[in-house]
C-alpha positions as CSV (number, residue, x, y, z in Angstrom):
1,M,26.2,66.9,60.9
2,A,28.5,63.9,61.1
3,E,28.1,63.6,64.8
4,H,24.4,63.8,64.3
5,H,24.5,60.9,61.9
6,L,26.5,58.9,64.3
7,R,24.0,59.6,67.1
8,L,21.2,58.4,64.8
9,L,23.1,55.2,64.2
10,G,23.8,54.7,67.8
11,I,27.5,54.6,67.4
12,E,29.7,56.5,69.8
13,D,31.8,59.1,67.9
14,S,34.9,58.8,70.2
15,F,35.2,55.1,69.3
16,V,35.0,55.9,65.6
17,T,37.7,58.6,65.9
18,A,39.9,56.3,67.8
19,R,39.4,53.6,65.1
20,M,40.2,56.0,62.3
21,N,43.3,57.2,64.2
22,F,44.5,53.5,64.6
23,L,43.9,52.7,61.0
24,E,45.9,55.7,59.7
25,S,48.7,55.0,62.1
26,Y,48.7,51.3,61.2
27,A,48.7,52.0,57.5
28,N,51.5,54.6,57.8
29,T,53.7,52.1,59.8
30,V,53.3,49.3,57.3
31,Q,54.0,51.8,54.4
32,R,57.2,52.9,56.0
33,E,58.2,49.2,56.4
34,L,57.4,48.7,52.7
35,T,59.4,51.7,51.7
36,D,62.4,50.6,53.7
37,Q,62.5,47.4,51.8
38,G,62.7,49.2,48.5
39,E,60.3,48.8,45.7
40,G,62.4,46.5,43.5
41,A,61.5,45.3,40.1
42,R,57.8,44.8,39.2
43,V,55.3,45.0,36.4
44,A,52.3,47.1,37.2
45,G,49.1,45.2,37.4
46,Q,50.7,41.8,37.6
47,I,50.0,40.3,41.0
48,L,52.3,37.3,40.4
49,D,55.3,39.7,39.9
50,V,54.9,41.1,43.5
51,D,56.3,38.8,46.2
52,D,53.9,37.5,48.8
53,V,55.1,39.6,51.7
54,R,55.0,42.8,49.8
55,W,51.6,42.0,48.3
56,T,50.3,41.4,51.8
57,Q,51.6,44.6,53.0
58,V,50.2,46.7,50.1
59,M,46.8,45.1,50.7
60,E,47.0,45.9,54.4
61,I,47.8,49.5,53.7
62,A,45.0,49.8,51.1
63,S,42.5,48.2,53.3
64,A,43.3,50.3,56.4
65,F,43.0,53.5,54.4
66,R,39.8,52.3,52.7
67,E,38.2,51.5,56.1
68,A,39.3,54.8,57.5
69,A,37.8,56.6,54.5
70,S,34.4,54.9,55.2
71,W,34.4,56.0,58.8
72,A,35.6,59.5,57.8
73,I,32.6,60.0,55.7
74,L,30.6,59.9,59.0
75,A,33.1,61.5,61.4
76,D,34.9,64.3,59.7
77,G,36.2,65.8,56.5
78,S,39.2,63.6,55.8
79,A,37.5,61.0,53.7
80,R,38.9,62.4,50.5
81,K,42.5,62.1,51.8
82,F,42.0,58.5,52.8
83,L,40.3,57.5,49.6
84,L,43.2,58.8,47.5
85,R,45.8,57.1,49.7
86,A,43.9,53.9,49.4
87,A,43.5,54.2,45.7
88,D,47.2,54.7,45.3
89,M,47.9,51.4,46.9
90,Y,45.3,49.5,44.9
91,D,46.6,51.3,41.7
92,W,50.1,50.1,42.6
93,A,48.8,46.5,42.5
94,G,46.8,47.2,39.3
95,L,43.5,46.6,41.0
96,A,40.6,48.6,39.3
97,F,39.0,49.0,42.8
98,G,41.6,51.9,43.1
99,S,40.1,53.8,40.1
100,F,36.6,53.2,41.5
101,L,37.6,54.8,44.8
102,R,39.3,57.6,42.9
103,T,35.9,58.6,41.2
104,M,34.5,59.6,44.6
105,A,37.7,61.8,45.4
106,R,38.2,63.6,42.1
107,P,36.3,64.1,38.8
108,R,38.7,62.1,36.6
109,P,40.3,58.9,37.9
110,F,42.3,58.2,34.9
111,D,45.3,59.9,33.2
112,D,44.4,58.0,30.0
113,L,40.8,57.1,29.7
114,N,41.2,55.4,26.2
115,R,43.8,53.1,27.6
116,A,41.5,52.1,30.5
117,V,38.6,51.4,28.0
118,E,41.0,49.2,26.1
119,R,42.0,47.3,29.2
120,L,38.3,46.8,30.0
121,A,37.5,45.6,26.4
122,V,40.4,42.9,26.7
123,A,39.4,41.7,30.2
124,S,35.7,41.5,29.8
125,S,36.2,39.6,26.5
126,G,37.4,36.7,28.3
127,R,41.0,36.9,26.7
128,E,42.6,35.7,29.8
129,A,46.1,35.4,28.3
130,Q,46.1,39.0,27.4
131,T,44.5,40.3,30.6
132,P,46.7,41.1,33.7
133,A,46.2,38.9,36.6
134,A,44.8,41.8,38.7
135,L,42.0,42.4,36.2
136,R,40.9,38.7,35.6
137,P,38.4,38.7,38.6
138,P,34.9,39.8,37.4
139,Q,34.6,42.2,40.4
140,Q,37.6,44.2,39.3
141,Q,36.2,44.5,35.7
142,A,32.9,45.8,37.2
143,Y,34.9,48.5,39.2
144,L,36.7,49.4,36.0
145,L,33.5,49.7,34.1
146,L,32.0,52.0,36.8
147,A,35.1,54.2,37.0
148,C,35.2,54.4,33.1
149,T,31.4,55.3,33.1
150,A,32.1,58.0,35.6
151,A,35.0,59.4,33.7
152,S,33.4,59.3,30.3
153,N,30.7,61.9,31.1
154,G,30.4,64.1,28.2
155,D,32.4,62.0,25.7
156,G,29.9,60.5,23.5
157,E,32.2,58.3,21.5
158,I,33.8,56.7,24.6
159,R,30.4,56.2,26.2
160,Q,29.3,54.4,23.0
161,S,32.3,52.1,23.1
162,L,31.8,51.4,26.8
163,R,28.1,50.5,26.2
164,A,29.1,48.1,23.4
165,I,31.8,46.5,25.6
166,A,29.5,46.1,28.6
167,S,26.4,44.9,26.6
168,E,28.5,42.0,25.0
169,S,29.8,40.8,28.4
170,S,28.2,37.8,30.1
171,H,28.6,39.8,33.4
172,Q,25.3,41.6,32.7
173,R,23.6,38.2,33.6
174,G,26.3,37.1,36.2
175,V,25.7,36.1,39.7
176,T,29.3,36.4,41.0
177,P,29.3,38.1,44.5
178,F,30.3,41.8,44.2
179,G,31.4,44.1,47.1
180,A,30.9,43.8,50.8
181,L,27.3,43.0,50.5
182,G,27.9,40.1,47.9
183,I,25.3,41.5,45.5
184,P,25.1,39.7,42.1
185,I,27.6,41.4,39.8
186,R,24.8,41.9,37.1
187,Q,23.5,44.7,39.4
188,P,26.3,47.2,39.3
189,W,27.1,46.0,35.6
190,N,23.6,46.8,34.4
191,I,23.5,50.0,36.3
192,A,26.5,51.1,34.3
193,I,24.9,50.0,31.0
194,E,21.9,52.0,31.8
195,L,24.0,55.1,32.7
196,L,25.8,54.9,29.4
197,R,22.4,55.1,27.5
198,E,20.6,58.3,26.7
199,P,18.4,59.3,29.7
200,T,14.8,57.9,29.4
201,F,12.3,57.3,32.1
202,E,12.6,53.5,31.4
203,S,16.4,53.4,32.0
204,T,16.1,55.7,35.2
205,D,13.4,53.3,36.5
206,M,15.7,50.3,35.9
207,I,18.5,52.0,37.7
208,A,16.3,52.9,40.8
209,E,15.1,49.2,40.8
210,H,18.7,47.9,41.2
211,L,19.5,50.6,43.8
212,I,16.4,49.7,45.8
213,S,17.4,46.0,45.7
214,M,20.9,46.8,46.8
215,Y,19.9,49.1,49.7
216,R,17.4,46.5,50.9
217,R,20.3,44.1,51.2
218,Y,22.3,46.8,52.9
219,A,19.4,47.3,55.5
220,A,19.3,43.6,56.3
221,A,23.1,43.5,56.8
222,M,22.8,46.5,59.1
223,E,19.9,44.8,61.1
224,L,22.1,41.7,61.6
225,G,25.1,44.0,62.6
226,R,23.0,45.6,65.3
227,A,22.2,42.3,67.0
228,N,25.3,42.7,69.1
229,G,24.6,46.0,70.9
230,Y,28.0,46.4,72.4
231,L,29.9,45.8,69.2
232,W,27.7,48.1,67.2
233,H,27.9,50.9,69.8
234,H,31.6,50.7,69.8
235,G,31.9,50.8,66.0
236,A,33.1,47.2,65.9
237,A,30.3,45.2,64.3
238,P,31.5,42.9,61.6
239,V,29.6,44.9,58.8
240,E,30.5,47.8,56.5
241,V,28.5,50.5,58.2
242,V,29.5,52.9,55.4
243,D,29.6,50.8,52.2
244,L,31.8,52.6,49.8
245,D,30.5,50.5,46.9
246,L,27.0,51.8,47.5
247,I,28.2,55.3,48.0
248,G,30.1,55.3,44.7
249,I,27.5,53.7,42.6
250,T,24.7,55.9,44.2
251,A,26.8,59.0,43.5
252,L,27.3,57.9,39.9
253,A,23.6,57.1,39.5
254,A,22.7,60.6,40.8
255,T,24.2,62.1,37.7
256,R,21.4,60.4,35.8
257,L,18.8,62.2,38.0
258,V,20.3,65.5,37.0
259,L,20.1,64.5,33.3
260,Q,16.7,63.1,33.8
261,S,15.4,66.5,35.3
262,D,16.7,68.2,32.2
263,F,15.0,65.5,30.1
264,V,11.6,66.1,31.8
265,I,11.9,69.9,31.5
266,Y,12.7,69.5,27.7
267,S,9.8,67.1,27.3
268,L,7.4,69.4,29.0
269,G,8.6,72.3,26.9
270,S,8.2,70.3,23.7
271,C,4.6,69.4,24.7
272,R,3.7,72.9,25.3
273,M,5.2,74.1,22.1
274,G,3.4,71.5,20.2
């Protein structure tokens, strides 16, 4: 199936495999160098406590594994391995993007969900002095909200807390660029808010509208990426062919479709009984 998808895209699978192998080899090489240096003293989540060289190495490793994961989704079955390895490196630096990636690789991305919700509450409230440097960027707060939303499935109390935190944040109206496509941060933020509500036709429609807008932007980016046929064919176009942000958000939104189908069945049954 993966080879079929690559053929539909017009990308040569051998180049994708070579790219994945290079990325994994590069990440492993840099990780060995990082290990040889010794971890040293650090405070988790505080970017400023990590020296510049080590920070650069950690981000190189994380980025390589993240890109390898995106290609692996199309090429073979190793995406989960790469996602988890990338997540480990982002987690090491305290970046919530690691938790977001982990939601695509395993059901519960947090060891302590309550602690994650507390961190989100502090960060999104604008209390910068109390917020770790890694969580100050709005994008990282959005990734944390999405990951917490995914992990909170079935926990009504936590979902209520998350909805209150998200609804009080200015990010629900924000235009800060988010993800590889640079979509306004309000789109993923409001998708999370709607997912935290009880399923209704209105909330599902709103989620769908946001997704349609995001995928139209993705389609435009892919059209531009295909302008240079040589780079596109060799899997080297300067675009995210497999956008992990879109995949993660879409997978999260898909849970609403399941709940919505249950809602529809219940509603029809209630009408018949009435």
